[in-house]
N, C-alpha and C positions, 0 to 999 in steps of 0.2 A: 503493499499499500504505500503510495507517495507519501513525503514526509508532510505536506501542506493538505492531505486528504483527511476526511473524516467518513466513518461509516454512516448509513443513513439512520433516520430515526428508529426503525423497527430494530435494525440490526444492532444499535447501541442499546435498546431495551433487553435484546436477548443476551448480549455480552453481561449486561450489569445483573441480569438474573441468573446466569451460570455462576458469575461470582458471588452472589449472595447465597445461592445454594450450596456452593461448595461440593463436598461429596455427596450431595443428593440431586445433582444437575442432571437429572434424567428427562426426556421429553416431557413426560406427563406433568412432572414437577415444575418444568419452565413454564408450561401452558398454565398451571394452576397459581404460580408465582406472578405471572404477569397480569392474570385477572384479578388477583386478590390484591396486589399493590397498586397497579395502574389503571384497574378498571377496563383492561383490553382483552376481549376474546379473540383467542388465535386458534386457528385450525391446526391439526397436526401436521398437514401438508405444508402450509405456510411456514410453520417452525421449522421443519426439515428443510426446506428451500433456503431458508435464511442460514441455518446452521451449515448446510453445504456450502454456501458462498463464504460464510467466515472460515470455514476449514480451507477453502481454496485460497483465501488471503493469508493463511497461516495464523489465525486469531484464536482459533479453537482446535482442540484435538479430542478423540473420543477412545474409549477403551470398551470392551465387551465385558459384561458382568454376566456371570451365569446366573439363570433364574432358580430360585429356590421353590419349595413345594408350594407356597401360596401363589406363586406365578405359573405352576404347573410346568416348571422347568424352562419356561420361556427364557431366552437371553434378552438382554436389554443393553442399551448403549448409555455410558456415563460421560457427560461432556466436561471439558475443563478450558480454561484459559491458558494459552500459551503465553510465553514471556512477552511477545509481541501483543498479545490480546489484552494483557494487564496494562502494557504501556499505553495502548491506544484508549482503553477506559480511562486511564488517568489523564491522558491528553484531552479526552472529551469533556470530563469532569472540570478540569482546570479552565477550559475555554468557556463553558457555560457560566461558571462561577464570575468569571472577567465580564462576560456578557451583561450579567444581572447586576453589577455594582453600580450604584446610583440610582436605580429605577425605582426603588421604594417609594419615593414621593408620587411618582406616575401611576404606579399600581394602586396606591392609598387613594389617589383621587378618584379613579374609577371611570373616567372618561379620557379618551385619546386628545 
């Protein structure tokens, strides 16, 4: 990913959800986290497309976890950020923080 480039809004949300969930970053957990925290309903297909894009950019990796009896032995993928993924999340966070500085009066006023 070029140095002056940022992932899109949805990709950023997915990256942050993976970071928040740590060892529990499975597809269904990510979907639930985005719904719970952001109020955004996400289909499994949309999530996997985003995760595939993020993987191709080197921002996430995944590993297969064997399924236990509660899953009928079905395997699942656990996602994690790469070093580059964590760096881009940090970069996005810092950029957003800088953009919001000084806007409190505008937000409090309630009109543009």
